[in-house]
N, C-alpha and C positions, 0 to 999 in steps of 0.2 A: 687269962684274957683270950677271948675268942676273936678270930679274924674272920671277917665276913667277905664274901665274894667267891669267885670261882677258883677252883684248884687248877694249878698249871700242870699237875701230874696227870698222866693218862689214866683212864679208868682201868681197873683190873678186869681181866677176862675171866669168865666163869671157870671154875675148876683150878684156878691158879692161886687161890688163897690158902696155900699150905704152909707148913712151918718153914720149909726150905724155899730158897729163891728159885732154884732150878729143879723142875720135876720131870722134864723130858730131855734126857741127855743123849747125844749122838757122838760116837767115837769113830774116827777113821782108823782102821787097823790093817797093817800090812806085815806084822811080825817083826818089824824093826825095833831096836831098843827104845826109840822115841815113842812109837805107837804103844808099846807095852807100858811105858810110864803114863801115857795118856789114858789107857784103859784103867790102870790103878787109880789115877786121880778121879776119873768118872765114877768108879765104884765107891771111892771114899765119899764123894759128894752125894751119891745116891743113898748111901747108908745114913748119912746125916739128915737127908731131906725126904726120904721115902720115895725117891725118884725112880724112874724107869730108864734103863740103859739099853740103847740099841747100838750094836757095833756094825759098821759097814765095811765090807771087804770089796774092793774094786778090782775086777779082773780087766785085762787089756782087751781091746778089740782084736778079733781074729779075722783073717791072718794079717800079720804085719809085713809080709813079703809074698811074692808069687809062690804058691805052694800047690802040691797035689792034694786031692781029697784026703788021702791017707795021712799026709803031714798035718792037715788041719784037724782031722779027727784025733791024731796023736797029741797035738797041742791042747786040744780041749780036755783030753784025759789028764794031762799034766796040770792044767789050770784047776780042774775039779779036785784032783788030789791035793793040790796046794790049798784050795779053799777049805777042804775038810781038815787039813792040818791046822790052819789058822783058827777055824771054828773050835777045834779041840783045845787049843791054847787059851782062847777066850773063855770057854766054859770051865776050864780048870782054874783059871784066875778067879772067875765069878764064884765057883764052888767054895773056894777058900774063905770067901766073905758071906757065903750063904745068900747070894743075891742072884735072881734070874737075869739073864742077858739075852735079848733077842738079837740074832745075827741075820743080816741081810747081805746077800752076795749079788752084786750088780756088775754089769759090763760097761765100760766106757772110760772117759778121762776122769781121773780121781777128783779133781777140783769140781768139775761139773756135777758128777754123781753125788758127791758129799753135799753140795748145796741143794741139789734136787731132793735128796733124802731128807734133809732138814726141813724143807718146805712140806714134803709129803707127810712127815711125822709131826709137824708143828712143834719142832724142837725149840727148847728154851736156850740150849747151849750146845755148841759143837766143841768137842775136846780133841785136840790134835797134838801130836808129839813134834818137838823141834828136831829137825833132821841133821843139824850141824853141817849142812852143805855150804861150803865156802868157795867152791870153784867158780870161775868166771861164767861157764855155761849156765850153771844154776842161777847165778845172779842176773844174767841176761834174759833167760827164758822165764824166770819167775817160779818160785817154788809153789807147790800145791798149797801149803799153809798160807802163803801170802795171797794167793788167788781166792782161797776160801774165805779168808778174813775180809777181802774186799767185796765179795758178792753174797755173803751169808745173810739169811733173813733174821738172824738172831746173834747173840753174843758168841764170841769164839775165845776159848781158853787155849793158849799154847803152852804146853808143859815142856820144860827143859829137862834134859838128862843131867843128873847131878855130876859135877865136875870130878874127874879122876885126879887123885893126887899123885 
C-alpha cells in the first residue's frame, strides 16, 4: 500500500547516500583514556561505513600568565612536542586498522574549537570520550563534552571507558 503525500523526513544531502550513516567523523583527542576510547570507536565506525576520520588536538592559548618572551617560546615548544606525541599516538592506532586519519592541531578553548571544526568539516558525528570528572568545579563549570553536545552542528557520541572491576 503506497502512502501519498509529502515526506516528513528531511531530504538527503548529496554525497551522504552511503552504506554507513556517518561518513565524516570528528574525534576530540587529548591523549586521555577517554579520548583513546573515542578514537577507537570512531575508527570502528569508519571501518564499517567507509567514513573519514579527523582527529582534533586542541592546544591552549598562550600565555596563560605574565611571561617573558623566552618563557612563551619555551611553552610553544612544549605544546608542539605534545602535539607531535598525540599525533603519533593517533597514527599508530589508525595504522592498526589500516585507516587514514587526518589530524588537525588548533589553539583555543576545546569545546569552541571542536564545534568549529565540526562546522568546517561538515562532520556527521563528533566522537568524544567520557572524562569521569565528578568534582564540583567540573560540574559547575561544565565539561567540554557537555558544551560540545549543546552546541554541535551534528550528532555527538560520548564513549565511556569500560568499568574496572
